[in-house]
C-alpha positions in Angstrom: 116.7 96.6 212.2 113.9 97.9 210.5 113.5 99.6 206.7 111.9 102.3 206.3 109.0 102.3 203.6 110.2 106.1 202.3 113.2 104.4 201.4 112.2 101.2 199.4 109.7 103.3 197.5 113.1 105.9 196.4 114.5 102.7 195.4 111.2 101.2 193.2 111.3 104.6 191.4 114.7 105.4 190.5 115.0 100.7 189.2 112.0 101.7 187.2 113.3 105.0 185.9 116.3 103.7 184.4 114.5 100.1 183.1 112.1 102.5 181.2 114.8 104.7 179.9 115.0 104.2 175.9 118.2 102.7 174.9 120.7 105.1 173.9 122.9 104.3 170.4 126.8 103.6 170.9 128.2 107.1 170.2 130.7 104.9 168.1 128.4 102.8 166.5 129.1 103.9 162.5 125.6 103.8 160.8 125.3 101.2 158.2 126.2 101.9 154.6 123.3 102.1 152.5 123.4 103.0 148.4 120.5 104.7 147.3 119.1 103.4 143.4 117.5 106.4 142.0 117.1 107.7 138.6 118.4 104.9 137.3 121.9 105.0 139.3 123.3 103.6 142.7 124.4 106.5 144.2 127.2 106.4 145.5 128.6 104.0 142.5 131.7 103.2 144.3 131.7 102.3 147.9 134.4 101.7 150.1 133.8 99.6 153.6 135.1 97.4 155.9 134.9 93.8 155.9 131.9 92.2 158.5 129.9 95.4 157.2 126.2 95.0 156.0 125.4 96.9 152.6 121.6 97.6 152.2 120.1 98.6 148.6 117.1 100.9 148.8 114.9 101.3 145.7 114.1 105.1 145.4 112.6 105.1 141.7 109.4 104.1 140.3 110.3 101.2 138.5 111.5 98.1 139.8 115.5 97.2 140.0 118.3 94.2 140.8 121.2 94.3 143.0 123.4 91.1 140.9 126.7 90.2 142.0 129.2 89.9 138.4 130.4 87.0 140.2 126.8 85.8 142.2 128.1 86.0 145.2 124.4 88.0 146.0 121.5 88.5 144.1 118.0 90.3 144.8 115.1 89.7 143.5 113.0 92.5 141.8 113.1 95.7 144.5 109.7 97.5 144.2 109.5 101.4 145.1 111.2 101.7 148.6 111.9 97.6 149.1 115.5 97.1 150.4 118.3 94.0 149.5 121.1 93.5 152.3 124.0 92.0 152.1 127.1 91.3 154.1 130.4 91.6 153.1 132.9 89.6 155.1 136.1 89.2 153.0 138.1 91.9 151.6 138.3 92.2 148.3 136.3 94.2 145.1 132.7 93.3 144.1 131.0 94.5 141.1 127.6 94.6 140.5 124.5 95.3 138.4 121.0 96.0 138.0 120.0 92.6 135.9 116.9 94.7 134.2 118.5 98.0 133.7 122.7 96.6 132.6 123.6 100.3 132.1 123.1 100.3 135.9 126.8 99.7 137.5 128.2 99.9 141.0 131.0 98.4 142.8 132.1 97.4 146.8 135.6 97.7 148.4 136.2 95.7 150.8 139.1 96.2 153.5 
């Protein structure tokens, strides 16, 4: 049985087209929770998430800030402008944190 060259070329084009398509994020994939550090505040100051979620803090101030758990579970270094710190919360509970440079900056993560 003889294969037609046109069929092989068409099959190759279809295969290459499918492979070249960019990956589309799943519709059910929720974005990673973020906390913005700006104006000497954590925003939002309180965040409710599901266990297994990773929270990312992003410093948008011109001053350095830290993210420090009151129970010592996590601690960032000094975050300069546009730097980030992330932590994955595996266990349910309430987690309080503070900026050690500016102790009036407080926040809470509630993990369900």
